[in-house]
N, C-alpha and C positions, 0 to 999 in steps of 0.2 A: 703270750707275752712277746712284746716287740724285741727285736734283736739287741737294741741298745740296753734294754732292761735286763736281758739275759747276760750281757757282758758285765753289767754292774753287779749282778748276782755272782758271777764268776770272780770278780774282784774281791768281793766279801769272802768267798770261799778261800781264795788264795791268801788273803791276809790271815784268816783263821788257821790255815794250814802252815803258814810260816811259823806259828807259835806251837802247833800241836802235832804236825805230821813229822815223824821222826825217820820214816823209811820211804823207800821208793814205792812200795805197795800202798802205803798210806797216801802218798801224793797222787797215785793213780786213782784211788777211790774218791778222795775228797775234791780233786780239781780236774784231773785229766778226763775221766769219764763224763763229768758234766760239760767239759769243754767240747768233747766229741758230740754230745747231744746238742749243744748250742750251735754247732756247725750244721746240724740237721740230720745227723746219722742216728739210727736206732741201735743203741748199744746192746740190745738184747737179741738182735737179729744177726746171725753169723753170715748171712748173705751181704751184710753191710759192714759189720765190724768184726774183725778176726783178731782175738787176743793171742799173744804168744805165737805170732805168725812164723812159720818155718819154711825155709827154702835152702836147698843145697847151693853153696857158693864155692865153686872150684873144688878144692880138696877138703874144704870144711863142710861137714855134714851136720844137719840138725841144729844149725844156729837159729836163734830166735830174735825177732824184733818185736817190741812190745805190742804194737797194734798195726794192722793193715786195714785201711778203709777202702771199701769197694763201691764203685759206681757202675751200674750196668753189668755187674758180674766181673768186672776187671779191677785189679788192684790199682788204685789211683793215688793213694796217699800212704806213706809209711810214717809211723810215729815212734820215736824212742823217748823214753821217760827217764829222768834222773830225779833223785830226791830234791825236795825244795830247799834243803839246806846246802846243796851243792851249786856253786856258780857254774853256769854253762861255759864261761870263758876258760875254765880249768878242766873241763871234762873231755873225755874221748868218746867219739861216736863212730868207731870203725865199722860196727855192724850195720849201721844205717848207711854208711858210705858203700859198703860191699853189696848190700841188698838192692840199693838203688840201680845198680848196673845190671842186675839179673831179673828184675821184675818189670811190669808195665808202668810202674809208678813214675810220674814226672814231678812229683812234689813230695818233699820229705820234711818232717817237723821234728825238731828237738825241743823238749820242754822240761822244765823243772817245777812246773806248777805256778810259776810266776812269769818268767820270761818264756816266750814262744819264738823260736827261730825257724824261719821258712827257707828251705833250700830248693834249688832246681839244677838244671844243667845248662845255664846260660853260657858258660865259657866253652864247654865241650860237650857235644851230644852224648847222652847216656852215661855221663860221668858226673856225679854230684859235685857241685861247686864246693870249694873249701870254706867259703864265707857265705853266710845267709844273705839273701837279697832283701829280706824284710824281717824286722824284729818287733815284737809287740810285748809290752810289759803290762800285765793285767792290773798291777797296782799303781802304775804311773804311765798314762798315755794321754795324748791330746786328741782333739776332734778329727784332725786329718788322719792320724793313725787308726782311729776307730773306724773311719770310713773305709780305709784300705783293708782293714780286717774283715769287712763284710764280703770281700771277694771270695773268701774261702768257704762259703756256705755250700752245702750240697745242692740245694735248689739254685739253679743258674750257674753251677760250676762249669767254667769254660777254661780248659787248661791253656789253650792258645792265648786267650786274653790275659790269663795270669802270667804266662811266660813273657808276653810282650811288656806287661807292667813290671815284671821282675827285672827285665833288662833295663828298662827306664829307671826303676828304683835303685838298682845297683849303682849306676853311674851318677844319678842325682844325689844319692846318699853319700857316695864317696866324695863328690864335689862339695856338697854341703859341709861335710866333716872337715875337709881341707880348708874351706873358707872360714869356718868357725875358729879353727886354730889360728888362721892369719889375723882374724879380727881380735882375738884374745892376745896374741903375741906374734906379729909378723916375723917369719924367719928370714935369714939373710938372702936366700935365693929369691923370695917374693919381693923383698925390699929392693933388691938389685933389679928385678924385672920392671917394677914401677919406676925406680930411680932413673933408668935409662930414658924414660919418657919425659921426665920433669927436671932433670939435672944436667947442666952442661959441664962436662969435665970428667975426670977420672973418679970412678966410684971406689974410693979407698975404704978401708975399714972404718976410719973416722967419719967419713961422709955417710956411710951406711947407717952408723949409729945415730948420726945427726938427723937423717931422714926418717928413721923408724917411727918416732912418736908422731910426726906429721902424717905419715901414711896411715898409721893406726887411727888417728883422729879423723882422717878423711873417710875411712871405711865406716866409722860410726856416723858421720854426717850423711853419707850416701844411704845408709839404712834408715835413718830418721826421715830423710826426704822421701824415700820409697813408701814408708808407712803413711806419711802425711798425704802423699798423692793418692794412695789407695783409699784412705778415709774420705778424702774430698770427693772422690768419684762415687764410692759406695753410699755415702750419706748425703748426696746432693739434694737440696731442698726442691720441692715441687714448684716450678716457676709460676704456674697459674695461681696456686694457693698462696704463694709468697706475695704476689702482687696484691691479692685481695686483703692480705693481713698487714700490708704496709701502708695503711691509710695515713694521710697527713694529719697532724694535730692542728687545733684551731689557731695556734700562734705561729704556724708555718715551720715548726721544728721538724727535723728529719724523722721519718717513720721508724718505728721499732717493731720488730717481728715478735709475735707472741707464740711462735711455733717452738715447742720444746720436744726434742727426741728423747724419750724416756729409756731407762735401762731395759724395761720389759720389751719395748719395741725393738731395741737392738738385739736382745736375746732371741726374740721371735724371728728376726731377720736371719740370724745365724743358723737357726734351726731350718728355715726354708732353704738357706744356702747349702746346708749339709745334705738335705734331701735332694736338692737339685743337682748336687755334685755327681750323682749316679749317671746323669745324662748330659751334663754340660760343664764346661770349665767354670770354676768358682768365680773368677773375676768378671764373668759376663752377667752375673746376678747382682743387681744393684737396688738400692732403696732410695726413695724420695719421701721426705716427710711433709705432710700438709697439716692444716689446722685441725681437721676432724678425723684424719686417718693417715696411715703410712702405706705407700704403694711399693710393690716389688716388681721390677721389670727385668726383662732380658735385654742386655746391651744398652741399658739406660734409655730405652726407647718406649715412650708412652703408648706406642702402637703394639707393644709386645708385653702386655700385662700378665703377671703370674697370680698375684693375690694382693689383698689389702688387709691391714690390721686396724680394727676399730676398738681401741683400748681406752678411749677417753671417758666412756661412761663410768659412773661411780660403782655400779653394782654388777656390771656384766662386760664380757669381752666377746668380740665376734671376729671370725676369720672369713674373709670373702675370697673365693677362689674362682678364677675365670676359666671357662671352657674354650675349645678351639674357635668358637664363634664370638669370643670375647663377652659372653654373657656371664655375669657374676652371680654366684650362689653363696649366701652367707650361712655360716655355721656358728652357733653359740658354743664357746669353750669355757671350761672352768679353770684350766691352768695351761701354761705354755706347752707342757709335754703332750697335751692332747692334739697339738698340731701334727704330731707323728701319725695320728690315726688317719690323716688325709694325705699321706705320702703319695699314694697312687694318683690322686687328683692333681696334686702339685706337679708331679712328674709329667703327667699328661699336658698340663698347662705349659710347661717348659718345652716339651717336644713339639707342641703346636707352632713354636716359633723357630724351630731349627730347619 
């Protein structure tokens, strides 16, 4: 089963547990053990998964943390579990905090079977941060979060890469949360900061209140413009195909394009983008629509092809993937999710242009 399918299965388990798991043990059995399996660990192998992990912490003897995950014989991840009925925002995780300092683990997980909070020592070495650098909600997450979640699989587990991402995520998330608050309701300090650049005169209380709705509206406008710019780049028509489809009508009227980018083509493009995100920045993967197929490129460059979608036939769909020599191999697919079966080939196509 592909990783994304296993995550979907976890989401179903989490929703079921929300209604039926009344205790911490029930949460462990119904969601957390499957979660550990999803990350690639053998829950029946004590060399990989140690339940009720014990370590002496200072004067405290025999304290337990719910699970320790081992890679190469060393404790790499600590997991503390709370009942799914408990909000992680209201819980205490002192044991996890203490254990982090006295084990080899550089990654700690706190979960209630729905939310999964990831901690490390970004702020101070060997001391677990007080805030998670990444949170994942099994029942409510987007594509970008799902991609980030793949980092924590046992196969390919690279703690330095995770810690680098943790540092970036920590500040990116903090900045994003701040900006979201300002977009929703700019505070006085933010209005004053912008006001100094656009208003000549004293920024009195009355002036700040006068500027606030204008600044809020400008933030909305900037976001709309950014979205439109990205859409214009991502879905740029194929110029060669466009010329051939813009034939003059007999009476000399302006040509009309018959190229239509379908929802299926857009969804397929998003899947290829998600796969490519493992090796390249998302914004570098773009699509051009033509009359008989859609092409996906690196850097919007037709000399850097990744794949093509042939979805215009009534009874069949095909996915064409280019190799390093730019030779295309077509594969018949029955549904869009089958694109994930060619993840390795798509990644290789992207790597060929890096």
